[in-house]
N, C-alpha and C positions, 0 to 999 in steps of 0.2 A: 490815213493814220494821222492823228493829231500830234503834233510835235510836243505840245505841252504834256501829253501823256508819256511820251518817250523820255523826256528830260526830268519829269517830276516837278515838284514845287518846293522851293526853298523858303520856308516860313520864318526862319530865325536869322535875319541879317542884322548885324550890329552897327554900324556907322553909316552916316548919310552918304559919304563918298563911296564907301564900300557898296552900299545899296544901289547907288547910281551906276556904278561899274557893273554890278550884277544884272541890273535892269538892261543895260546896253548889251551885255553878253547874251542875255535871254532873248532880246530883240534880234540880235544877229543870228542866233541859233534858229529862232523861229523863221526868219527870212530864208536862211539857207535850207532848212528842212522843207519849207513850202515850195521853194524853187525846185529842189531836187525831186520832191514827190510829184509835182506837176509834170516835170519833164519825163519822169519814169512812167507815169500813167499814159503819156503820149507814145511810148514805145509799144507798138502793137504788132510788130513783126521784126525779124532780125535785120537791123540796119546798122552797119558798121559806123557810119558817121554819127548816128544818134548815140550809140554805145560809147564811142570815143568822147563825145561831148559830155555824157554822164560821168565818164571816168575823170575828165578834166574838172568838172564841177565838184566831184568828190575830193579830188586832190586840192582844189582851192579852199575847201572847207574841211580840211583834215582834223581840225579841232573838234569837229562835230561828227567824227567817224562813227561813234556808237549810235548816234541818232540816225545816220544815213544807213547803217547796217540794219537797224530796226525797220526803216522804211522799205528797204529791199526785201527783208524777210516778210513783212506784211503784204507786199505786192505779190510775192511768190505764193503765199498762202491764199490770197484772194483769187489769183488766176487758177491755182490748183483746185480750189473748192468750186469755182465756176465751171471748170471742165468736168469735174466729177458729177456735179448736179445736172449737167447737160449731156451725159452719156446715156 
């Protein structure tokens, strides 16, 4: 799942300082999403330590909760569809 798709694109930013702040926020969001998604994809079996680590990562990035939920939903759909196609 591409984090840029999850967060959308903000085309109308008005001041340079505001734009810089928005760009930093977007970069932080992108990094957090990429890290969470990568770690979630590594979860291939029920592993309490790995799930705890994902929980901590989500808590540390609470500002991006909607993005993280979208990543989780996409992963569930991906796994679900994979299992249906291989039955």
